[in-house]
C-alpha positions as CSV (number, residue, x, y, z in Angstrom):
1,X,-0.8,-15.2,-8.7
2,X,0.7,-17.8,-6.4
3,X,2.1,-21.3,-6.3
4,X,1.6,-23.2,-3.0
5,X,3.7,-26.1,-1.8
6,X,3.7,-27.3,1.8
7,X,3.0,-23.9,3.3
8,X,5.6,-22.3,1.0
9,X,4.2,-19.9,-1.5
10,X,5.7,-18.0,-4.4
11,X,3.9,-14.7,-5.1
12,X,4.5,-12.8,-8.3
13,X,4.2,-9.0,-7.9
14,X,3.1,-6.5,-10.5
15,X,6.6,-6.1,-11.8
16,X,7.1,-9.9,-12.3
17,X,9.4,-10.3,-9.2
18,X,9.0,-13.6,-7.3
19,X,8.6,-13.3,-3.6
20,X,9.0,-16.5,-1.5
21,X,6.7,-16.7,1.5
22,X,5.7,-19.0,4.2
23,X,2.0,-19.3,5.0
24,X,1.6,-18.3,8.6
25,X,-2.2,-18.4,8.9
26,X,-5.5,-18.0,7.2
27,X,-7.9,-15.7,9.2
28,X,-11.6,-14.8,8.9
29,X,-12.3,-11.0,9.2
30,X,-15.3,-9.0,8.1
31,X,-16.8,-11.9,6.1
32,X,-13.6,-12.5,4.1
33,X,-10.6,-14.7,4.4
34,X,-7.1,-13.3,4.5
35,X,-3.7,-15.0,4.4
36,X,-0.9,-13.9,6.7
37,X,2.4,-14.6,4.9
38,X,6.0,-14.3,6.1
39,X,8.3,-12.8,3.3
40,X,11.2,-15.3,3.5
41,X,13.3,-13.2,1.1
42,X,13.8,-10.3,3.5
43,X,14.9,-11.1,7.1
44,X,14.4,-8.5,9.7
45,X,15.7,-8.5,13.3
46,X,16.4,-12.0,14.7
47,X,13.9,-14.5,13.4
48,X,11.3,-11.9,12.3
49,X,10.2,-11.5,8.7
50,X,8.2,-8.9,6.9
51,X,4.5,-9.8,6.9
52,X,2.4,-9.8,3.8
53,X,-1.4,-9.8,4.0
54,X,-3.5,-10.9,1.1
55,X,-7.1,-11.9,0.4
56,X,-7.4,-15.7,0.3
57,X,-9.8,-17.6,-1.9
58,X,-10.1,-21.3,-2.7
59,X,-11.9,-22.6,-5.8
60,X,-11.9,-26.1,-7.1
61,X,-9.0,-27.0,-4.8
62,X,-6.8,-24.1,-6.0
63,X,-5.7,-21.4,-3.6
64,X,-5.7,-17.7,-4.7
65,X,-3.8,-15.0,-2.9
66,X,-4.7,-11.5,-4.1
67,X,-3.5,-8.0,-3.2
68,X,-5.9,-6.0,-1.1
69,X,-6.6,-3.0,-3.4
70,X,-8.7,-0.9,-1.0
71,X,-6.5,1.1,1.4
72,X,-9.1,1.4,4.1
73,X,-9.7,-2.4,4.0
74,X,-6.0,-3.0,4.2
75,X,-5.6,-0.7,7.2
76,X,-8.5,-2.5,9.1
77,X,-7.1,-6.0,8.3
78,X,-3.5,-4.9,9.2
79,X,-4.7,-3.6,12.5
80,X,-6.5,-6.8,13.3
81,X,-3.5,-8.9,12.2
82,X,-1.1,-6.8,14.4
83,X,-3.4,-7.4,17.3
84,X,-3.4,-11.2,16.7
85,X,0.4,-11.3,16.3
86,X,0.9,-9.2,19.5
87,X,-1.4,-11.5,21.5
88,X,0.5,-14.6,20.2
89,X,3.8,-13.0,21.1
90,X,2.5,-12.3,24.7
91,X,1.3,-15.9,25.0
92,X,4.7,-17.2,24.0
93,X,6.4,-14.9,26.5
94,X,4.2,-16.3,29.3
95,X,5.2,-19.9,28.5
């Protein structure tokens, strides 16, 4: 479950904990859409945040962010997202 407000999203995990995230991007991969979210509640090194990847669906103007239940699907999507983020980091370094 999620609430979206200007790219800031509050996810609720299985235990009822609220996780505040920033929407980084929506990507298409293997005929599905996925959301790349930055977990704003846990800051890592420097300006880096933990990344959360969910499925993304939109129905009747409402956005839905859902956990990826299949481990193999999650691994494929994670690998793809890592590749995208690495490429973007390289592009930033070249500028």
